[in-house]
C-alpha positions in Angstrom: -84.1 -118.6 -100.8 -86.7 -116.0 -100.0 -85.4 -113.7 -102.7 -85.8 -116.3 -105.4 -89.5 -116.8 -104.3 -90.0 -113.1 -104.6 -88.5 -113.0 -108.1 -90.8 -115.8 -109.2 -93.8 -114.1 -107.8 -92.9 -110.9 -109.5 -92.3 -112.7 -112.8 -95.7 -114.4 -112.6 -97.4 -111.1 -111.9 -95.7 -109.5 -114.9 -96.8 -112.3 -117.2 -93.5 -113.8 -118.0 -94.3 -117.4 -116.9 -97.4 -119.4 -116.4 -99.8 -117.0 -118.0 -103.0 -118.5 -119.3 -104.1 -117.6 -122.9 -106.7 -114.9 -123.2 -110.3 -116.0 -122.5 -109.3 -119.3 -120.8 -109.9 -118.0 -117.3 -113.4 -116.8 -118.3 -114.3 -120.2 -119.7 -113.5 -122.3 -116.6 -116.6 -121.3 -114.6 -118.9 -122.0 -117.6 -117.4 -125.4 -118.2 -117.7 -126.2 -114.5 -121.3 -125.1 -114.4 -122.2 -127.2 -117.4 -120.4 -130.3 -116.0 -122.1 -129.8 -112.7 -125.5 -129.4 -114.4 -125.0 -132.6 -116.4 -123.9 -134.5 -113.4 -126.8 -133.4 -111.3 -129.3 -134.0 -114.1 -128.2 -137.6 -114.5 -128.3 -138.2 -110.7 -131.5 -136.4 -109.9 -133.7 -137.5 -112.8 -136.2 -140.1 -111.7 -137.0 -141.5 -115.1 -135.0 -141.1 -118.3 -138.2 -140.8 -120.4 -139.0 -137.5 -118.7 -135.9 -135.9 -120.1 -136.8 -136.1 -123.8 -135.6 -132.9 -125.5 -134.4 -131.4 -122.3 -130.8 -132.5 -122.4 -130.3 -131.5 -126.1 -132.0 -128.2 -125.5 -130.0 -127.5 -122.4 -126.8 -128.2 -124.2 -127.7 -125.9 -127.1 -129.1 -123.3 -124.8 -126.1 -123.3 -122.6 -123.7 -122.8 -125.5 -125.9 -120.0 -127.0 -126.2 -118.4 -123.6 -122.5 -118.5 -123.1 -121.8 -116.7 -126.4 -124.7 -114.2 -125.9 -123.2 -112.6 -122.8 -121.9 -115.4 -120.5 -125.4 -116.5 -119.3 -124.8 -120.2 -119.9 -126.9 -121.3 -116.9 -129.9 -119.2 -118.0 -129.5 -120.5 -121.5 -129.4 -124.1 -120.3 -132.6 -123.7 -118.3 -134.4 -122.0 -121.2 -133.1 -124.5 -123.7 -134.3 -127.4 -121.5 -137.8 -125.8 -121.3 -138.0 -125.2 -125.0 -136.5 -128.6 -125.9 -139.1 -130.4 -123.6 -141.9 -128.4 -125.2 -140.8 -129.3 -128.7 -140.5 -132.9 -127.8 -144.0 -132.9 -126.4 -145.3 -131.3 -129.6 -143.5 -133.9 -131.7 -145.0 -136.7 -129.6 -148.5 -135.3 -130.0 -148.1 -135.2 -133.8 -146.8 -138.8 -133.8 -149.8 -139.9 -131.8 -152.2 -138.1 -134.0 -150.7 -139.6 -137.1 -150.8 -143.1 -135.6 -154.5 -142.7 -134.6 -155.3 -141.4 -138.1 -153.6 -144.3 -139.9 -155.4 -146.8 -137.6 -158.8 -145.3 -138.4 -158.8 -144.0 -141.9 -161.6 -141.6 -142.9 -164.6 -143.3 -144.5 -164.9 -143.1 -148.3 -167.5 -140.6 -149.4 -170.8 -142.1 -150.7 -171.5 -141.3 -154.3 -175.2 -141.7 -155.2 
């Protein structure tokens, strides 16, 4: 019985059975980190309105960081910051456009 266990262990070490495809083992920690970040962000966020742009930016940044040298966590953090900034800019532009449409500029006087 012990000899068959030794043979199985040797076969696994040599790569005959149960071997994962190339790159799969490297991807597991990144997927786990992204899943954990998404789970924590949904639990810890006090108001959903605060996350405008952050989740989309974090997703894009995490994928970009993963492909740019396996820095998915740093990419997600940077993506969240940039996404939030862009969402704030877009909201400011919408507010300015709404204010301008409410109060149109006066027509010039032609004497």
